C-alpha positions in Angstrom: 106.8 127.2 -94.0 104.1 127.4 -95.4 101.4 125.2 -96.6 101.4 126.4 -100.4 105.6 125.4 -99.9 105.1 121.9 -98.4 102.6 121.4 -100.9 104.7 121.9 -103.4 107.7 120.3 -101.9 105.4 117.4 -101.3 104.2 117.5 -105.4 107.9 117.4 -106.2 108.1 115.0 -104.2 105.1 112.6 -106.0 106.4 113.8 -109.4 109.9 112.0 -108.4 108.9 109.2 -107.2 106.0 108.3 -110.8 109.7 108.9 -112.2 110.9 106.1 -110.1 108.6 103.8 -110.5 108.2 105.1 -114.2 111.6 103.9 -115.1 111.6 100.7 -113.0 108.6 99.9 -115.3 111.0 100.5 -118.1 113.4 97.7 -117.4 110.6 95.3 -118.6 111.7 95.9 -122.1 108.5 99.1 -122.8 108.7 102.7 -121.9 107.2 104.3 -119.8 107.6 108.1 -120.3 107.0 111.2 -118.0 106.3 114.4 -118.8 105.6 117.1 -116.1 104.8 121.4 -116.9 104.2 123.1 -114.0 100.8 121.5 -112.0 101.1 119.0 -114.0 102.7 115.5 -114.6 101.9 112.8 -116.8 103.0 109.4 -117.8 102.3 107.2 -120.6 102.5 103.7 -121.8 101.6 103.1 -125.3 97.9 104.2 -125.8 96.9 104.6 -121.8 98.0 108.1 -120.3 97.4 108.5 -116.8 96.9 112.6 -115.4 98.4 114.1 -112.6 97.2 117.9 -111.6 98.0 120.6 -108.8 97.1 123.3 -107.6 99.5 124.4 -105.0 97.3 126.9 -103.6 94.8 124.4 -102.3 95.9 121.4 -102.5 93.1 120.2 -104.0 94.5 116.8 -106.9 92.8 115.5 -109.3 94.3 112.3 -111.7 92.4 111.3 -114.4 93.4 107.2 -116.7 93.0 107.2 -120.4 92.7 103.9 -122.2 91.2 103.6 -125.4 87.5 103.2 -124.7 87.7 104.1 -121.1 88.8 106.1 -118.5 89.0 106.8 -115.1 89.7 109.4 -112.0 89.1 111.2 -108.7 90.4 113.4 -106.3 92.4 113.4 -103.9 93.9 116.6 -101.7 97.2 117.6 -100.6 97.1 118.6 -97.4 99.1 121.2 -95.7 101.2 119.5 -93.0 101.7 116.6 -96.5 99.6 114.2 -95.7 98.0 113.1 -98.8 93.8 112.4 -98.1 91.5 110.5 -100.9 87.8 109.9 -100.5 88.9 106.4 -99.1 91.8 107.5 -95.8 95.3 109.1 -96.3 97.7 107.1 -98.6 101.7 107.8 -97.6 103.1 109.0 -100.5 104.7 105.8 -102.0 102.1 103.8 -101.8 99.6 107.0 -104.3 102.7 106.5 -107.0 102.0 103.2 -107.1 98.8 102.4 -106.7 99.2 104.2 -109.6 101.9 102.7 -111.8 100.3 99.8 -111.5 97.0 101.0 -112.6 98.7 101.9 -115.4 100.9 99.2 -116.1 96.8 96.9 -115.9 95.5 99.4 -118.0 98.6 98.7 -121.1 98.0 95.4 -120.6 94.1 95.4 -121.1 94.7 97.3 -123.9 96.9 95.0 -125.5 100.1 97.2 -125.1 102.3 94.9 -123.1 
């Protein structure tokens, strides 16, 4: 399988995990909305958003957590073997999705949404 195909499948799996964890977070009665467009995914809750972007040709990826009056961001790589590599090391796919959702939940609480 070509590296671009592997990266694309990992990306699709990552988006699926974000949808699952957003749904789980919504079970508390607070809606988390996931929207995707090609190689970009948004998870929105109240006035906070998580945006993840992916380049299938290279695997270079970015994430941004946007809150009122604050924005944090980072980079990661979807490797040709399917690994997710962050500046501080490799993370399993589910761990990365959980970490991002936890950041979004924390951000919404800090901004007074929940």
